C-alpha distance (Angstrom), angle and dihedral (degrees) to the residues before:
residue distance angle dihedral
M1 . . .
T2 3.85 . .
L3 3.83 89.0 .
L4 3.64 94.0 45.7
T5 3.86 93.9 47.2
T6 3.84 94.0 49.8
V7 3.82 93.1 44.3
F8 3.92 89.2 52.3
A9 3.92 87.1 50.6
A10 3.75 92.9 46.8
V11 3.93 93.1 47.9
I12 3.77 90.1 48.2
S13 3.75 96.1 47.6
T14 3.84 90.9 45.7
V15 3.78 89.7 53.7
I16 3.76 91.1 48.8
W17 3.80 89.4 47.1
Y18 3.82 94.0 52.4
R19 3.73 93.7 45.8
A20 3.79 97.2 45.0
E21 3.76 120.1 98.1
G22 3.77 93.5 -154.9
R23 3.79 96.4 48.5
S24 3.75 97.3 141.3
E25 3.82 95.1 38.2
M26 3.82 95.7 55.4
K27 3.90 93.7 40.3
I28 3.79 93.6 -126.2
G29 3.82 90.4 151.2
T30 3.84 88.2 63.9
L31 3.80 88.6 56.4
C32 3.90 90.6 48.7
C33 3.80 89.3 50.5
M34 3.68 93.8 50.6
Y35 3.81 95.7 50.6
W36 3.79 95.8 41.5
G37 3.82 87.0 50.5
A38 3.71 90.6 51.5
S39 3.80 89.0 47.4
L40 3.74 91.2 52.8
M41 3.92 89.5 48.3
W42 3.82 91.3 51.5
M43 3.88 90.5 47.3
A44 3.73 91.5 55.5
D45 3.79 88.9 46.3
A46 3.95 89.4 50.4
I47 3.87 90.7 50.6
M48 3.70 94.0 49.3
E49 3.79 91.3 45.7
Y50 3.89 92.7 50.0
K51 3.83 88.0 51.7
E52 3.77 89.8 54.3
L53 3.85 99.3 41.6
G54 3.78 103.5 26.6
A55 3.74 114.1 -168.0
G56 3.80 92.3 -1.6
F57 3.80 87.5 73.9
F58 3.73 92.9 77.5
T59 3.90 95.5 52.2
P60 3.87 102.7 58.6
A61 3.76 119.1 171.3
P62 3.91 114.5 -103.6
A63 3.80 93.2 -115.4
D64 3.89 88.2 52.3
M65 3.86 88.8 53.4
L66 3.76 93.2 49.4
N67 3.78 91.0 48.5
D68 3.75 91.0 49.8
F69 3.76 91.8 48.4
Y70 3.73 92.1 51.4
L71 3.84 88.8 48.8
G72 3.75 88.8 51.1
L73 3.82 94.0 50.5
S74 3.88 90.8 49.3
V75 3.89 89.5 53.1
V76 3.76 91.4 49.3
A77 3.91 89.7 46.4
L78 3.83 90.9 48.1
G79 3.84 88.1 51.9
L80 3.73 90.3 52.8
V81 3.87 92.8 48.5
I82 3.84 90.1 51.1
W83 3.70 92.6 47.7
L84 3.80 92.5 48.3
I85 3.90 89.8 50.0
T86 3.72 89.8 50.6
L87 3.80 89.8 50.6
L88 3.81 90.9 50.2
I89 3.72 92.6 48.8
K90 3.85 93.5 46.5
D91 3.64 94.8 38.5
P92 3.89 97.4 -166.4
K93 3.74 97.4 -170.3
G94 3.72 98.8 34.2
I95 3.68 96.6 -119.7
V96 3.89 95.6 131.3
R97 3.82 91.8 47.5
L98 3.81 92.4 49.4
A99 3.96 90.4 49.2
L100 3.73 91.8 49.3
F101 3.82 100.0 45.4
R102 3.84 97.1 37.9
T103 3.74 109.7 132.4
K104 3.80 117.9 -150.2
């Protein structure tokens, strides 16, 4: 489920990146790279687990699937947090800078 969750996040972010006009301005490519990297990591993990468990890999317990899903969601959420922090630091539209240095 972790692999499936991160692949869905990677595909959705890639579609958004492809269709967005300000793709470099909003650093959506960074988000895509994080999700595709996580997907590759979970793919390697799945391959190694398959080598260890064999056919049992395809019949996980429901509790294990739920735990893996929560782990996948936490990875997606962490990717979003890192992307938002990157946006706040880079401040591509100058909104944070304007709010911080506004004089009354």
